[in-house]
C-alpha positions as CSV (number, residue, x, y, z in Angstrom):
1,M,0.0,0.0,0.0
2,K,2.8,2.4,0.9
3,L,4.6,1.6,-2.4
4,G,1.3,2.4,-4.2
5,K,1.0,5.8,-2.4
6,L,4.6,6.7,-3.2
7,F,4.0,5.9,-6.8
8,G,0.9,8.0,-6.9
9,W,2.7,10.9,-5.3
10,A,5.6,10.6,-7.8
11,I,3.1,10.7,-10.7
12,T,1.4,13.7,-9.2
13,A,4.7,15.5,-8.7
14,V,5.8,14.8,-12.3
15,L,2.4,15.9,-13.7
16,S,2.5,19.0,-11.6
17,L,6.0,19.9,-12.8
18,Y,4.9,19.3,-16.4
19,A,1.8,21.6,-15.9
20,V,4.1,24.4,-14.6
21,I,6.4,24.0,-17.5
22,V,3.5,24.3,-20.0
23,I,1.5,27.0,-18.2
24,Y,4.4,29.3,-17.1
25,P,5.4,30.4,-20.7
26,M,1.8,31.4,-21.4
27,V,1.5,33.4,-18.1
28,W,4.9,35.0,-18.9
29,L,3.7,36.0,-22.4
30,L,0.5,37.5,-20.9
31,L,2.4,39.5,-18.4
32,T,5.0,40.6,-21.0
33,S,2.2,41.8,-23.4
34,L,1.1,44.2,-20.6
35,K,4.5,45.8,-20.1
36,T,6.3,48.8,-21.6
37,N,9.4,48.3,-23.7
38,R,11.6,49.5,-20.8
39,E,10.1,46.9,-18.4
40,I,10.4,44.1,-21.0
41,F,14.2,44.5,-21.1
42,A,14.8,45.9,-17.5
43,A,12.6,43.4,-15.6
44,P,11.6,40.6,-18.0
45,W,10.5,38.2,-15.1
46,S,8.6,40.7,-13.0
47,V,5.0,41.7,-12.9
48,P,4.2,44.9,-14.9
49,A,4.1,48.0,-12.8
50,S,1.0,49.2,-14.6
51,L,-1.1,47.2,-17.1
52,Q,-0.4,48.5,-20.7
53,W,-3.7,47.6,-22.4
54,R,-2.7,50.0,-25.2
55,N,-0.4,47.3,-26.5
56,Y,-3.4,45.4,-27.5
57,A,-5.1,48.4,-29.1
58,V,-1.9,49.1,-31.1
59,A,-1.6,45.5,-32.2
60,W,-5.2,45.3,-33.2
61,R,-5.6,48.6,-35.1
62,E,-2.2,49.9,-36.1
63,A,-0.4,46.6,-36.7
64,G,-3.5,45.2,-38.6
65,I,-4.0,42.2,-36.2
66,G,-7.8,42.8,-36.4
67,R,-7.8,42.4,-40.2
68,Y,-5.6,39.3,-40.0
69,F,-7.9,37.9,-37.3
70,F,-10.9,38.3,-39.5
71,N,-9.2,36.6,-42.4
72,S,-8.2,33.6,-40.2
73,V,-11.7,33.3,-38.8
74,L,-13.3,33.4,-42.3
75,V,-10.8,31.0,-43.9
76,S,-10.6,28.6,-40.9
77,F,-14.3,28.2,-40.2
78,T,-15.3,28.0,-43.9
79,S,-12.7,25.3,-44.5
80,L,-13.7,23.5,-41.4
81,F,-17.3,23.3,-42.4
82,F,-16.6,21.8,-45.8
83,I,-13.9,19.5,-44.4
84,L,-16.3,17.9,-41.9
85,L,-19.2,17.8,-44.5
86,I,-17.1,16.2,-47.3
87,G,-15.1,14.1,-44.9
88,S,-18.1,12.7,-43.1
89,L,-19.8,11.8,-46.4
90,A,-16.7,10.1,-47.7
91,A,-16.1,8.3,-44.4
92,Y,-19.7,7.1,-44.3
93,V,-19.5,5.6,-47.8
94,L,-16.1,3.9,-47.1
95,A,-17.3,2.5,-43.8
96,R,-20.9,1.3,-44.7
97,F,-20.9,0.4,-48.3
98,A,-19.0,-2.5,-50.0
99,F,-17.8,-1.8,-53.5
100,R,-14.9,-2.6,-55.7
101,G,-11.9,-0.4,-55.0
102,R,-13.0,0.7,-51.6
103,S,-9.8,-0.5,-49.9
104,L,-7.7,1.2,-52.5
105,I,-9.5,4.5,-52.1
106,Y,-9.1,4.3,-48.3
107,S,-5.4,3.4,-48.7
108,L,-4.9,6.5,-50.9
109,F,-6.4,8.7,-48.3
110,L,-4.2,7.2,-45.7
111,G,-1.2,7.8,-48.0
112,G,-2.2,11.4,-48.2
113,M,-1.5,11.7,-44.4
114,M,2.1,10.7,-45.0
115,F,2.8,13.0,-48.0
116,P,4.9,16.0,-47.0
117,I,3.1,19.1,-48.0
118,F,6.5,20.8,-49.0
119,L,6.8,18.4,-51.9
120,G,3.5,19.7,-53.4
121,I,4.0,23.4,-52.9
122,V,5.6,24.2,-56.3
123,P,3.0,22.3,-58.4
124,L,0.2,23.6,-56.1
125,F,1.4,27.2,-56.7
126,L,1.5,26.6,-60.5
127,L,-2.0,24.9,-60.5
128,L,-3.6,27.7,-58.5
129,G,-2.0,30.3,-60.8
130,R,-3.4,28.7,-63.9
131,L,-6.9,28.4,-62.3
132,G,-6.8,32.1,-61.2
133,L,-7.0,31.2,-57.5
134,L,-3.6,32.4,-56.4
135,N,-3.7,35.1,-53.8
136,T,-7.4,34.5,-53.0
137,R,-9.3,33.3,-50.0
138,L,-11.1,30.8,-52.1
139,G,-7.8,29.2,-53.3
140,L,-6.6,29.0,-49.7
141,V,-9.8,27.4,-48.5
142,L,-9.8,24.8,-51.3
143,V,-6.2,23.9,-50.5
144,Y,-7.0,23.6,-46.8
145,I,-10.0,21.3,-47.5
146,A,-7.9,19.0,-49.7
147,Y,-5.0,19.0,-47.2
148,S,-7.2,18.1,-44.2
149,L,-9.5,15.5,-45.8
150,S,-7.1,12.5,-45.3
151,F,-7.0,12.9,-41.5
152,T,-10.7,13.6,-41.2
153,I,-11.7,10.6,-43.3
154,F,-9.3,8.4,-41.3
155,V,-10.8,9.5,-38.0
156,L,-14.5,9.4,-39.0
157,T,-14.3,6.0,-40.9
158,G,-13.5,4.3,-37.6
159,F,-16.5,5.9,-35.9
160,F,-18.9,5.0,-38.6
161,K,-17.8,1.4,-38.6
162,T,-18.7,1.0,-35.0
163,I,-22.3,2.2,-35.4
164,P,-24.7,-0.8,-35.5
165,T,-26.0,-1.5,-39.0
166,E,-29.5,-2.1,-37.6
167,L,-29.9,1.6,-36.9
168,Q,-29.2,2.5,-40.6
169,E,-31.5,-0.3,-41.8
170,A,-34.3,0.8,-39.5
171,G,-34.1,4.3,-40.9
172,L,-34.3,3.0,-44.5
173,I,-37.3,0.8,-43.6
174,D,-39.1,3.8,-42.1
175,G,-38.7,5.6,-45.5
176,C,-35.5,7.5,-45.1
177,S,-33.2,7.8,-48.2
178,H,-29.5,7.1,-47.8
179,F,-29.0,10.8,-47.3
180,G,-31.8,11.0,-44.8
181,A,-30.4,8.1,-42.8
182,F,-27.0,9.7,-42.9
183,F,-28.0,13.1,-41.7
184,R,-30.7,12.0,-39.3
185,I,-29.2,8.9,-37.8
186,M,-25.6,8.2,-38.6
187,L,-24.2,11.8,-38.3
188,P,-25.6,12.5,-34.8
189,L,-24.3,9.2,-33.6
190,A,-20.8,10.1,-34.9
191,K,-20.7,13.3,-32.9
192,P,-17.7,12.4,-30.8
193,G,-15.7,11.7,-34.0
194,L,-16.9,15.0,-35.5
195,M,-15.9,16.9,-32.4
196,T,-12.4,15.3,-32.3
197,A,-11.8,15.8,-36.0
198,G,-13.2,19.3,-36.0
199,I,-11.1,20.5,-33.0
200,F,-7.8,19.1,-34.3
201,N,-8.5,20.5,-37.7
202,F,-9.2,23.9,-36.2
203,F,-5.9,23.9,-34.4
204,G,-4.1,23.0,-37.6
205,L,-6.0,25.5,-39.8
206,W,-5.7,28.4,-37.3
207,N,-1.9,28.0,-37.0
208,E,-1.1,27.0,-40.5
209,Y,1.8,29.0,-42.1
210,P,3.6,27.6,-45.1
211,L,0.6,27.1,-47.4
212,A,-0.8,30.5,-46.6
213,L,2.7,32.0,-47.2
214,V,2.9,30.5,-50.7
215,I,-0.7,31.2,-51.7
216,I,-1.4,34.7,-50.2
217,S,0.8,37.7,-51.0
218,D,-1.8,40.5,-50.6
219,N,-1.4,42.1,-47.1
220,Q,-5.2,42.6,-46.9
221,L,-5.7,38.8,-47.2
222,R,-3.1,37.6,-44.8
223,T,-4.0,35.2,-42.0
224,L,-2.9,35.6,-38.4
225,P,0.3,33.5,-38.7
226,L,1.4,35.6,-41.7
227,G,0.4,38.8,-39.9
228,I,2.4,37.9,-36.8
229,A,5.5,37.1,-38.9
230,N,5.1,40.5,-40.6
231,L,4.5,42.2,-37.2
232,L,7.7,40.7,-35.9
233,M,9.7,42.2,-38.8
234,V,8.0,45.6,-38.4
235,Q,8.3,45.8,-34.7
236,Q,12.0,45.1,-34.8
237,Y,12.4,48.5,-36.4
238,K,9.7,50.3,-34.4
239,T,11.0,48.7,-31.2
240,D,7.4,48.3,-29.9
241,W,7.8,44.9,-28.4
242,G,4.7,45.2,-26.2
243,A,2.5,45.3,-29.3
244,L,4.4,42.3,-30.7
245,F,3.7,40.2,-27.5
246,A,0.1,41.4,-27.5
247,G,-0.3,40.2,-31.0
248,L,1.2,36.8,-30.1
249,M,-1.3,36.6,-27.2
250,L,-4.2,37.4,-29.6
251,V,-3.2,34.4,-31.7
252,M,-3.1,32.1,-28.7
253,I,-6.4,33.1,-27.1
254,P,-8.8,31.3,-29.6
255,T,-6.9,28.0,-29.4
256,I,-6.7,28.2,-25.6
257,L,-10.5,29.0,-25.4
258,V,-11.4,26.2,-27.8
259,Y,-9.3,23.7,-25.8
260,A,-10.7,24.9,-22.5
261,L,-14.3,24.7,-23.7
262,F,-14.1,21.4,-25.5
263,Q,-11.5,19.6,-23.3
264,R,-14.0,17.0,-22.3
265,Q,-15.2,16.3,-25.8
266,I,-11.6,16.0,-27.0
267,T,-10.8,13.4,-24.3
268,E,-14.0,11.5,-24.9
269,G,-13.6,11.5,-28.6
270,I,-10.0,10.2,-28.4
271,S,-11.0,7.6,-25.8
272,V,-14.0,6.4,-27.7
273,G,-12.0,6.2,-30.9
274,A,-9.3,4.2,-29.2
275,L,-11.7,1.8,-27.6
276,K,-13.8,1.3,-30.7
277,G,-10.7,0.9,-33.0
């Protein structure tokens, strides 16, 4: 019994240390974003003498973070909607219908998860240029959808396979079409998988940098990661480091809020997927 208690205390101590290591940089970033330039260099580890909320106003308006934030919201949520819609439909077909070539199609989607995106940047740039989609939000959304479908289909196929076939058959007997059975019966039952795929895709889309860097060149269309990189270069010359740290904090806030609000759904989705797999 004593050995078990010691082991439990050791695990608690290790997890507590890990929590401090993860949380402290975020707290430090928040405090630094509320300091003046002099405080940032003179007392980088101290609490700010007075809260400089103007740093956020400067970052939001003068540095254009507000515009970049709107672009990221528009691109990320539009892409996420179509990723989940198309991904769930494809996963449903691959999981519930037997047809020739199904395994090959599924294997190709799995292969897409292992394909480094850097190998496709040059042909992707040329293709979007010929289609007239270069430097447009639509082009970036289409690329994000194509890039994220492999992971989404992989996750959702496992969930659809575990739903009892009798539920689908009962819906068809009651007069539902295949689309009706999918949207009324199968899709609500796959909610844990949708939540898991949606949250992880959101994190990836919100923080995505290389594809946006290649596709978007107009400053008015830049997303937050591109905007922060531009802000970093600009603030090096303006020496307004408080605004830079405020901009970094504005990038982090949505992902922190999403994880805090949907932490239980993320844990449940991963656990259910692991148990059902």
